[in-house]
Every structure is written in structure tokens, then in C-alpha cells.
ChimeraX commands (.cxc) that place a marker at each C-alpha (Angstrom):
marker #1 position -0.15,0.03,0.06 radius 0.5
marker #1 position 1.44,3.39,-0.98 radius 0.5
marker #1 position -0.42,6.43,-0.14 radius 0.5
marker #1 position 0.47,10.41,-0.09 radius 0.5
marker #1 position -1.06,13.00,2.34 radius 0.5
marker #1 position -1.08,16.41,2.56 radius 0.5
marker #1 position -1.97,18.80,5.53 radius 0.5
marker #1 position -2.20,22.73,5.29 radius 0.5
marker #1 position -5.24,23.66,7.35 radius 0.5
marker #1 position -3.55,25.41,10.20 radius 0.5
marker #1 position -0.03,27.22,10.79 radius 0.5
marker #1 position 1.39,24.10,10.14 radius 0.5
marker #1 position 2.61,22.50,6.74 radius 0.5
marker #1 position 3.24,18.89,6.15 radius 0.5
marker #1 position 3.23,15.88,3.71 radius 0.5
marker #1 position 3.69,12.52,4.41 radius 0.5
marker #1 position 4.22,9.09,2.41 radius 0.5
marker #1 position 2.81,5.87,3.56 radius 0.5
marker #1 position 4.72,2.88,2.32 radius 0.5
marker #1 position 3.32,-0.40,3.39 radius 0.5
marker #1 position 2.98,0.74,7.10 radius 0.5
marker #1 position 5.93,2.98,7.44 radius 0.5
marker #1 position 5.47,6.59,7.03 radius 0.5
marker #1 position 7.70,9.40,6.03 radius 0.5
marker #1 position 6.93,13.14,6.76 radius 0.5
marker #1 position 8.15,16.50,6.13 radius 0.5
marker #1 position 6.82,19.23,8.48 radius 0.5
marker #1 position 7.12,22.88,9.16 radius 0.5
marker #1 position 5.43,25.57,11.28 radius 0.5
marker #1 position 5.41,28.09,9.05 radius 0.5
marker #1 position 2.44,30.34,8.85 radius 0.5
marker #1 position 1.30,31.58,5.45 radius 0.5
marker #1 position 4.37,29.72,3.71 radius 0.5
marker #1 position 2.05,26.64,2.47 radius 0.5
marker #1 position 2.07,27.58,-0.85 radius 0.5
marker #1 position 5.92,27.67,-1.22 radius 0.5
marker #1 position 6.37,24.67,0.70 radius 0.5
marker #1 position 4.02,21.91,0.03 radius 0.5
marker #1 position 5.08,20.99,-3.53 radius 0.5
marker #1 position 8.86,20.69,-2.56 radius 0.5
marker #1 position 7.79,18.63,0.45 radius 0.5
marker #1 position 5.85,16.17,-1.89 radius 0.5
marker #1 position 8.69,16.12,-4.42 radius 0.5
marker #1 position 11.14,15.34,-1.89 radius 0.5
marker #1 position 9.34,12.33,-0.21 radius 0.5
marker #1 position 8.42,11.03,-3.82 radius 0.5
marker #1 position 12.19,11.18,-4.99 radius 0.5
marker #1 position 13.44,9.69,-1.83 radius 0.5
marker #1 position 10.98,6.96,-2.30 radius 0.5
marker #1 position 11.75,6.69,-6.14 radius 0.5
marker #1 position 8.18,6.77,-6.91 radius 0.5
marker #1 position 6.20,8.65,-9.38 radius 0.5
marker #1 position 2.34,9.52,-8.82 radius 0.5
marker #1 position 1.29,6.62,-10.94 radius 0.5
marker #1 position 2.82,4.23,-8.68 radius 0.5
marker #1 position 0.80,5.14,-5.69 radius 0.5
marker #1 position -2.42,3.42,-4.68 radius 0.5
marker #1 position -4.34,6.43,-3.41 radius 0.5
marker #1 position -3.90,9.87,-1.97 radius 0.5
marker #1 position -5.17,11.52,1.40 radius 0.5
marker #1 position -5.65,15.20,2.44 radius 0.5
marker #1 position -7.17,17.27,5.26 radius 0.5
marker #1 position -10.36,18.41,3.95 radius 0.5
marker #1 position -11.15,20.51,7.04 radius 0.5
marker #1 position -12.13,22.41,9.14 radius 0.5
marker #1 position -9.33,24.90,9.36 radius 0.5
marker #1 position -7.90,27.89,8.02 radius 0.5
marker #1 position -10.26,28.79,4.59 radius 0.5
marker #1 position -7.03,29.26,2.48 radius 0.5
marker #1 position -5.01,26.50,4.08 radius 0.5
marker #1 position -7.97,23.84,3.51 radius 0.5
marker #1 position -8.32,24.97,-0.14 radius 0.5
marker #1 position -4.35,24.90,-0.80 radius 0.5
marker #1 position -4.43,20.90,0.23 radius 0.5
marker #1 position -7.67,20.31,-1.91 radius 0.5
marker #1 position -5.97,21.85,-4.99 radius 0.5
marker #1 position -2.83,20.08,-4.46 radius 0.5
marker #1 position -4.49,16.75,-4.09 radius 0.5
marker #1 position -7.00,17.41,-6.83 radius 0.5
marker #1 position -4.09,17.93,-9.37 radius 0.5
marker #1 position -2.29,15.06,-8.54 radius 0.5
marker #1 position -5.53,12.91,-8.49 radius 0.5
marker #1 position -6.43,14.22,-11.66 radius 0.5
marker #1 position -3.26,13.76,-13.47 radius 0.5
marker #1 position -2.50,10.10,-11.99 radius 0.5
marker #1 position -5.91,8.70,-11.97 radius 0.5
marker #1 position -6.20,8.25,-8.26 radius 0.5
marker #1 position -8.73,7.96,-5.83 radius 0.5
marker #1 position -8.68,10.47,-2.95 radius 0.5
marker #1 position -9.64,9.84,0.71 radius 0.5
marker #1 position -10.78,13.12,2.53 radius 0.5
marker #1 position -9.70,12.91,6.41 radius 0.5
marker #1 position -11.23,15.57,8.95 radius 0.5
marker #1 position -8.66,17.84,10.37 radius 0.5
marker #1 position -10.09,17.27,13.93 radius 0.5
marker #1 position -9.68,13.64,13.57 radius 0.5
marker #1 position -5.89,14.21,12.82 radius 0.5
marker #1 position -5.28,16.23,15.79 radius 0.5
marker #1 position -7.14,13.69,18.00 radius 0.5
marker #1 position -5.07,10.90,16.26 radius 0.5
marker #1 position -1.77,12.61,16.98 radius 0.5
marker #1 position -2.87,13.07,20.37 radius 0.5
marker #1 position -3.79,9.22,20.99 radius 0.5
marker #1 position -0.21,8.16,19.04 radius 0.5
marker #1 position 1.91,10.24,21.41 radius 0.5
marker #1 position 0.12,9.86,24.90 radius 0.5
marker #1 position -1.15,6.13,24.27 radius 0.5
marker #1 position 0.90,4.27,21.96 radius 0.5
marker #1 position 4.06,5.32,23.92 radius 0.5
marker #1 position 2.48,4.99,27.39 radius 0.5
marker #1 position 3.27,8.77,28.17 radius 0.5
marker #1 position 0.91,11.19,29.77 radius 0.5
marker #1 position 2.26,14.94,30.42 radius 0.5
marker #1 position -0.15,15.67,33.41 radius 0.5
marker #1 position 1.79,16.69,36.58 radius 0.5
marker #1 position -0.83,15.01,38.99 radius 0.5
marker #1 position -0.93,11.15,39.13 radius 0.5
marker #1 position -4.40,10.79,40.11 radius 0.5
marker #1 position -6.02,10.82,36.87 radius 0.5
marker #1 position -8.10,7.96,35.27 radius 0.5
marker #1 position -6.27,5.99,32.48 radius 0.5
marker #1 position -9.72,5.58,30.56 radius 0.5
marker #1 position -9.64,9.47,30.02 radius 0.5
marker #1 position -6.72,9.06,27.64 radius 0.5
marker #1 position -9.24,7.18,25.24 radius 0.5
marker #1 position -11.16,10.24,24.56 radius 0.5
marker #1 position -10.39,13.51,22.79 radius 0.5
marker #1 position -12.40,16.44,23.45 radius 0.5
marker #1 position -10.82,17.99,20.46 radius 0.5
marker #1 position -11.14,22.08,19.80 radius 0.5
marker #1 position -9.46,24.31,17.04 radius 0.5
marker #1 position -9.88,28.03,17.14 radius 0.5
marker #1 position -12.39,28.87,14.41 radius 0.5
marker #1 position -11.69,33.00,14.64 radius 0.5
marker #1 position -14.69,34.86,14.91 radius 0.5
marker #1 position -15.20,33.92,18.61 radius 0.5
marker #1 position -15.82,30.54,17.61 radius 0.5
marker #1 position -14.19,26.74,17.88 radius 0.5
marker #1 position -14.25,23.77,15.57 radius 0.5
marker #1 position -15.28,21.05,17.65 radius 0.5
marker #1 position -15.32,17.37,17.68 radius 0.5
marker #1 position -15.26,14.44,20.17 radius 0.5
marker #1 position -13.18,11.42,19.29 radius 0.5
marker #1 position -12.56,8.09,20.87 radius 0.5
marker #1 position -9.58,5.76,20.50 radius 0.5
marker #1 position -10.52,2.35,19.44 radius 0.5
marker #1 position -8.69,-0.95,20.09 radius 0.5
marker #1 position -6.49,-0.37,17.09 radius 0.5
marker #1 position -5.26,2.99,18.44 radius 0.5
marker #1 position -7.47,4.72,15.64 radius 0.5
marker #1 position -9.69,7.85,16.47 radius 0.5
marker #1 position -13.42,7.49,15.79 radius 0.5
marker #1 position -15.76,10.33,16.01 radius 0.5
marker #1 position -18.49,10.25,18.58 radius 0.5
marker #1 position -21.56,12.26,17.39 radius 0.5
marker #1 position -20.60,15.20,14.67 radius 0.5
marker #1 position -18.40,17.96,14.14 radius 0.5
marker #1 position -19.57,21.41,14.61 radius 0.5
marker #1 position -18.34,25.27,14.76 radius 0.5
marker #1 position -20.04,27.47,17.25 radius 0.5
marker #1 position -19.27,29.04,20.56 radius 0.5
marker #1 position -17.25,27.26,23.16 radius 0.5
marker #1 position -19.85,27.62,25.84 radius 0.5
marker #1 position -22.37,25.82,23.64 radius 0.5
marker #1 position -20.42,22.87,22.67 radius 0.5
marker #1 position -22.16,19.34,22.73 radius 0.5
marker #1 position -20.70,16.39,24.14 radius 0.5
marker #1 position -21.30,12.95,25.41 radius 0.5
marker #1 position -21.21,12.43,29.28 radius 0.5
marker #1 position -17.72,10.73,29.51 radius 0.5
marker #1 position -14.45,11.84,30.85 radius 0.5
marker #1 position -11.64,12.66,28.51 radius 0.5
marker #1 position -8.62,15.19,27.71 radius 0.5
marker #1 position -8.91,18.55,26.11 radius 0.5
marker #1 position -7.04,18.54,22.76 radius 0.5
marker #1 position -6.06,21.31,20.36 radius 0.5
marker #1 position -5.66,25.16,19.97 radius 0.5
marker #1 position -9.29,25.99,20.92 radius 0.5
marker #1 position -8.26,24.95,24.55 radius 0.5
marker #1 position -5.71,27.46,24.73 radius 0.5
marker #1 position -8.10,30.46,23.42 radius 0.5
marker #1 position -11.21,29.28,25.25 radius 0.5
marker #1 position -9.93,27.22,27.95 radius 0.5
marker #1 position -12.02,29.17,30.67 radius 0.5
marker #1 position -15.37,28.72,28.56 radius 0.5
marker #1 position -14.60,25.15,27.97 radius 0.5
marker #1 position -13.17,24.22,31.27 radius 0.5
marker #1 position -16.87,25.59,32.76 radius 0.5
marker #1 position -18.87,23.75,30.13 radius 0.5
marker #1 position -17.03,20.30,30.87 radius 0.5
marker #1 position -16.18,20.94,34.21 radius 0.5
marker #1 position -16.99,17.42,35.66 radius 0.5
marker #1 position -15.49,15.62,32.69 radius 0.5
marker #1 position -12.29,17.22,31.67 radius 0.5
marker #1 position -9.46,18.03,34.20 radius 0.5
marker #1 position -6.59,18.71,31.89 radius 0.5
marker #1 position -6.00,19.63,28.11 radius 0.5
marker #1 position -2.86,19.78,25.96 radius 0.5
marker #1 position -2.69,22.54,23.21 radius 0.5
marker #1 position 0.53,21.73,21.57 radius 0.5
marker #1 position -1.19,19.02,19.08 radius 0.5
marker #1 position -1.29,20.01,15.43 radius 0.5
marker #1 position -2.91,18.20,12.49 radius 0.5
marker #1 position -0.02,16.22,10.93 radius 0.5
marker #1 position 0.21,14.64,7.42 radius 0.5
marker #1 position 1.49,11.67,9.01 radius 0.5
marker #1 position -1.86,11.18,10.86 radius 0.5
marker #1 position -3.80,12.00,7.69 radius 0.5
marker #1 position -1.82,9.30,6.00 radius 0.5
marker #1 position -2.78,6.60,8.41 radius 0.5
marker #1 position -6.36,7.43,8.71 radius 0.5
marker #1 position -6.45,7.87,4.89 radius 0.5
marker #1 position -5.05,4.44,4.56 radius 0.5
marker #1 position -7.66,3.01,7.12 radius 0.5
marker #1 position -10.53,4.87,4.91 radius 0.5
marker #1 position -9.20,3.53,1.67 radius 0.5
marker #1 position -9.27,-0.20,3.14 radius 0.5
marker #1 position -12.97,0.54,4.24 radius 0.5
marker #1 position -14.05,1.88,0.81 radius 0.5
marker #1 position -13.99,5.47,1.50 radius 0.5
marker #1 position -11.95,6.73,-1.59 radius 0.5
marker #1 position -13.81,8.73,-3.67 radius 0.5
marker #1 position -13.08,10.07,-7.20 radius 0.5
marker #1 position -11.16,13.37,-7.40 radius 0.5
marker #1 position -14.54,15.37,-8.36 radius 0.5
marker #1 position -15.90,14.33,-5.03 radius 0.5
marker #1 position -12.74,15.43,-3.04 radius 0.5
marker #1 position -14.09,18.53,-1.57 radius 0.5
marker #1 position -13.24,20.69,1.35 radius 0.5
marker #1 position -15.27,20.88,4.50 radius 0.5
marker #1 position -15.54,24.32,6.21 radius 0.5
marker #1 position -18.36,23.60,8.70 radius 0.5
marker #1 position -18.97,27.48,8.68 radius 0.5
marker #1 position -21.22,28.80,5.93 radius 0.5
marker #1 position -18.90,32.08,5.82 radius 0.5
marker #1 position -15.68,33.24,6.58 radius 0.5
marker #1 position -16.09,36.67,8.01 radius 0.5
marker #1 position -18.61,38.56,10.23 radius 0.5
marker #1 position -20.42,41.38,8.59 radius 0.5
marker #1 position -19.46,44.88,10.26 radius 0.5
marker #1 position -23.27,45.06,12.14 radius 0.5
marker #1 position -22.64,41.63,13.33 radius 0.5
marker #1 position -19.14,42.44,14.63 radius 0.5
marker link #1:1,2 radius 0.2
marker link #1:2,3 radius 0.2
marker link #1:3,4 radius 0.2
marker link #1:4,5 radius 0.2
marker link #1:5,6 radius 0.2
marker link #1:6,7 radius 0.2
marker link #1:7,8 radius 0.2
marker link #1:8,9 radius 0.2
marker link #1:9,10 radius 0.2
marker link #1:10,11 radius 0.2
marker link #1:11,12 radius 0.2
marker link #1:12,13 radius 0.2
marker link #1:13,14 radius 0.2
marker link #1:14,15 radius 0.2
marker link #1:15,16 radius 0.2
marker link #1:16,17 radius 0.2
marker link #1:17,18 radius 0.2
marker link #1:18,19 radius 0.2
marker link #1:19,20 radius 0.2
marker link #1:20,21 radius 0.2
marker link #1:21,22 radius 0.2
marker link #1:22,23 radius 0.2
marker link #1:23,24 radius 0.2
marker link #1:24,25 radius 0.2
marker link #1:25,26 radius 0.2
marker link #1:26,27 radius 0.2
marker link #1:27,28 radius 0.2
marker link #1:28,29 radius 0.2
marker link #1:29,30 radius 0.2
marker link #1:30,31 radius 0.2
marker link #1:31,32 radius 0.2
marker link #1:32,33 radius 0.2
marker link #1:33,34 radius 0.2
marker link #1:34,35 radius 0.2
marker link #1:35,36 radius 0.2
marker link #1:36,37 radius 0.2
marker link #1:37,38 radius 0.2
marker link #1:38,39 radius 0.2
marker link #1:39,40 radius 0.2
marker link #1:40,41 radius 0.2
marker link #1:41,42 radius 0.2
marker link #1:42,43 radius 0.2
marker link #1:43,44 radius 0.2
marker link #1:44,45 radius 0.2
marker link #1:45,46 radius 0.2
marker link #1:46,47 radius 0.2
marker link #1:47,48 radius 0.2
marker link #1:48,49 radius 0.2
marker link #1:49,50 radius 0.2
marker link #1:50,51 radius 0.2
marker link #1:51,52 radius 0.2
marker link #1:52,53 radius 0.2
marker link #1:53,54 radius 0.2
marker link #1:54,55 radius 0.2
marker link #1:55,56 radius 0.2
marker link #1:56,57 radius 0.2
marker link #1:57,58 radius 0.2
marker link #1:58,59 radius 0.2
marker link #1:59,60 radius 0.2
marker link #1:60,61 radius 0.2
marker link #1:61,62 radius 0.2
marker link #1:62,63 radius 0.2
marker link #1:63,64 radius 0.2
marker link #1:64,65 radius 0.2
marker link #1:65,66 radius 0.2
marker link #1:66,67 radius 0.2
marker link #1:67,68 radius 0.2
marker link #1:68,69 radius 0.2
marker link #1:69,70 radius 0.2
marker link #1:70,71 radius 0.2
marker link #1:71,72 radius 0.2
marker link #1:72,73 radius 0.2
marker link #1:73,74 radius 0.2
marker link #1:74,75 radius 0.2
marker link #1:75,76 radius 0.2
marker link #1:76,77 radius 0.2
marker link #1:77,78 radius 0.2
marker link #1:78,79 radius 0.2
marker link #1:79,80 radius 0.2
marker link #1:80,81 radius 0.2
marker link #1:81,82 radius 0.2
marker link #1:82,83 radius 0.2
marker link #1:83,84 radius 0.2
marker link #1:84,85 radius 0.2
marker link #1:85,86 radius 0.2
marker link #1:86,87 radius 0.2
marker link #1:87,88 radius 0.2
marker link #1:88,89 radius 0.2
marker link #1:89,90 radius 0.2
marker link #1:90,91 radius 0.2
marker link #1:91,92 radius 0.2
marker link #1:92,93 radius 0.2
marker link #1:93,94 radius 0.2
marker link #1:94,95 radius 0.2
marker link #1:95,96 radius 0.2
marker link #1:96,97 radius 0.2
marker link #1:97,98 radius 0.2
marker link #1:98,99 radius 0.2
marker link #1:99,100 radius 0.2
marker link #1:100,101 radius 0.2
marker link #1:101,102 radius 0.2
marker link #1:102,103 radius 0.2
marker link #1:103,104 radius 0.2
marker link #1:104,105 radius 0.2
marker link #1:105,106 radius 0.2
marker link #1:106,107 radius 0.2
marker link #1:107,108 radius 0.2
marker link #1:108,109 radius 0.2
marker link #1:109,110 radius 0.2
marker link #1:110,111 radius 0.2
marker link #1:111,112 radius 0.2
marker link #1:112,113 radius 0.2
marker link #1:113,114 radius 0.2
marker link #1:114,115 radius 0.2
marker link #1:115,116 radius 0.2
marker link #1:116,117 radius 0.2
marker link #1:117,118 radius 0.2
marker link #1:118,119 radius 0.2
marker link #1:119,120 radius 0.2
marker link #1:120,121 radius 0.2
marker link #1:121,122 radius 0.2
marker link #1:122,123 radius 0.2
marker link #1:123,124 radius 0.2
marker link #1:124,125 radius 0.2
marker link #1:125,126 radius 0.2
marker link #1:126,127 radius 0.2
marker link #1:127,128 radius 0.2
marker link #1:128,129 radius 0.2
marker link #1:129,130 radius 0.2
marker link #1:130,131 radius 0.2
marker link #1:131,132 radius 0.2
marker link #1:132,133 radius 0.2
marker link #1:133,134 radius 0.2
marker link #1:134,135 radius 0.2
marker link #1:135,136 radius 0.2
marker link #1:136,137 radius 0.2
marker link #1:137,138 radius 0.2
marker link #1:138,139 radius 0.2
marker link #1:139,140 radius 0.2
marker link #1:140,141 radius 0.2
marker link #1:141,142 radius 0.2
marker link #1:142,143 radius 0.2
marker link #1:143,144 radius 0.2
marker link #1:144,145 radius 0.2
marker link #1:145,146 radius 0.2
marker link #1:146,147 radius 0.2
marker link #1:147,148 radius 0.2
marker link #1:148,149 radius 0.2
marker link #1:149,150 radius 0.2
marker link #1:150,151 radius 0.2
marker link #1:151,152 radius 0.2
marker link #1:152,153 radius 0.2
marker link #1:153,154 radius 0.2
marker link #1:154,155 radius 0.2
marker link #1:155,156 radius 0.2
marker link #1:156,157 radius 0.2
marker link #1:157,158 radius 0.2
marker link #1:158,159 radius 0.2
marker link #1:159,160 radius 0.2
marker link #1:160,161 radius 0.2
marker link #1:161,162 radius 0.2
marker link #1:162,163 radius 0.2
marker link #1:163,164 radius 0.2
marker link #1:164,165 radius 0.2
marker link #1:165,166 radius 0.2
marker link #1:166,167 radius 0.2
marker link #1:167,168 radius 0.2
marker link #1:168,169 radius 0.2
marker link #1:169,170 radius 0.2
marker link #1:170,171 radius 0.2
marker link #1:171,172 radius 0.2
marker link #1:172,173 radius 0.2
marker link #1:173,174 radius 0.2
marker link #1:174,175 radius 0.2
marker link #1:175,176 radius 0.2
marker link #1:176,177 radius 0.2
marker link #1:177,178 radius 0.2
marker link #1:178,179 radius 0.2
marker link #1:179,180 radius 0.2
marker link #1:180,181 radius 0.2
marker link #1:181,182 radius 0.2
marker link #1:182,183 radius 0.2
marker link #1:183,184 radius 0.2
marker link #1:184,185 radius 0.2
marker link #1:185,186 radius 0.2
marker link #1:186,187 radius 0.2
marker link #1:187,188 radius 0.2
marker link #1:188,189 radius 0.2
marker link #1:189,190 radius 0.2
marker link #1:190,191 radius 0.2
marker link #1:191,192 radius 0.2
marker link #1:192,193 radius 0.2
marker link #1:193,194 radius 0.2
marker link #1:194,195 radius 0.2
marker link #1:195,196 radius 0.2
marker link #1:196,197 radius 0.2
marker link #1:197,198 radius 0.2
marker link #1:198,199 radius 0.2
marker link #1:199,200 radius 0.2
marker link #1:200,201 radius 0.2
marker link #1:201,202 radius 0.2
marker link #1:202,203 radius 0.2
marker link #1:203,204 radius 0.2
marker link #1:204,205 radius 0.2
marker link #1:205,206 radius 0.2
marker link #1:206,207 radius 0.2
marker link #1:207,208 radius 0.2
marker link #1:208,209 radius 0.2
marker link #1:209,210 radius 0.2
marker link #1:210,211 radius 0.2
marker link #1:211,212 radius 0.2
marker link #1:212,213 radius 0.2
marker link #1:213,214 radius 0.2
marker link #1:214,215 radius 0.2
marker link #1:215,216 radius 0.2
marker link #1:216,217 radius 0.2
marker link #1:217,218 radius 0.2
marker link #1:218,219 radius 0.2
marker link #1:219,220 radius 0.2
marker link #1:220,221 radius 0.2
marker link #1:221,222 radius 0.2
marker link #1:222,223 radius 0.2
marker link #1:223,224 radius 0.2
marker link #1:224,225 radius 0.2
marker link #1:225,226 radius 0.2
marker link #1:226,227 radius 0.2
marker link #1:227,228 radius 0.2
marker link #1:228,229 radius 0.2
marker link #1:229,230 radius 0.2
marker link #1:230,231 radius 0.2
marker link #1:231,232 radius 0.2
marker link #1:232,233 radius 0.2
marker link #1:233,234 radius 0.2
marker link #1:234,235 radius 0.2
marker link #1:235,236 radius 0.2
marker link #1:236,237 radius 0.2
marker link #1:237,238 radius 0.2
marker link #1:238,239 radius 0.2
marker link #1:239,240 radius 0.2
marker link #1:240,241 radius 0.2
marker link #1:241,242 radius 0.2
marker link #1:242,243 radius 0.2
view
């Protein structure tokens, strides 16, 4: 199985190449440099592996939510490669990639950064994932780790006020940039369910690749014309009267 994945929906830019269970990745935290960096990253990975696009089985990309421009960059790049090489595409949620990165770091390595020692280990199986969506809102999704250490969505993803997020009544860990900006609102909203949060996790192409391979195996690959961005929000800016 050979799959190329890209992720450009936040300030981070990355590309990853999955070959038979081994993932190689290029990653840089460089706001507003995605257009300049993403194609050289892809070329570097493909050249290193000695592959041409036509030799891939599929493509994966972070379809959103996230930065309007960033999501469009990933979509456009993957659509171009898919059209030229006649490849199926697997769209992967940005929120799922953030949750997956959290599970990979804190569960696969059996590590947890919390200072206290009184946490319930089952908390590590749930990620209350939030991204700063600007305009006073967050992108939100609750993910559960399954037996194969894969992030699965509970309920649905949404965008809205932090103080109004919906969630299942289970205990877990807060994950993502939304917990940095709206920690007070979120901790109040989930006071009895979240005692700790990590803001450092960004979506990475390596997580996109892993989830895309699983999606491909489950028949979730789509033709290029169906590989579309998911914004969750109908508009990207508020009118002056709304502000």
C-alpha cells in the first residue's frame, strides 16, 4: 500500500508518504508559507522513495475544518495530483488528525504529561478536540480511541461558541488550539469531565496518512471530483453589523 497525504489547514504545513506501514513525513510550522512549501515537500518524499504519482494506490488530504485558504491549498494540490495520475482520494477530517496525533503520542508511547498522578487512564481514550475557528468560535469534535489506536468520531463535528459545545457524558482530555484560546469557557462547560488539556497538538500529514489508509481499506476513497473541502462554517467573515 502506497499513499501520499498532505495537511495545510493550520499554521503547520506537512506532507507524508505511507509505504506498507512505514510513514515518512516533512513538517514545518510556517504560517502563510504553505503554497511555497507543500510541493517541494511532496517532491522530496517521492524522490527519496523513487516513486512517481502513478505508482501510488491513493491520496489523502486534510479536508477541513481549518483555515479557509489552507484547506483550499490541500484540496487543490491533491486534486491536481489525483487528476493527473487517475488516483482515488480519501478526505480526512482535520479534527480527526489532531485527535489521532494525541492518541499516538500519549497512548502508543504510554506517556502522559499531566503533573498529577490521580488521573483515570481511561481518560486517555477520549479527546475533546477543539480548534480556534476565529470569529469567537471553535471547531469541535469528540473522538474515541478504539482497540487499534484509531480515532473514531462520537456524534458529529460542529462550529460554534465554546460555551455551547455538545458532548457525550464521558471523561476525557482536552486537545487542540481551541483549549488555549477558550480554556475558561470549555473548562466551565465540561467541568466534571475534563481535568486536563493539551494545546500543543497540531494536525500532521502522518496522521492524515494513517487515517486515509484505513479509510481506503474501508472503501471510503472517492473520485477526484468528489474530493471537496469541509468548512463547517457557511461564511468566513462577519459583517460589520454582526461584529
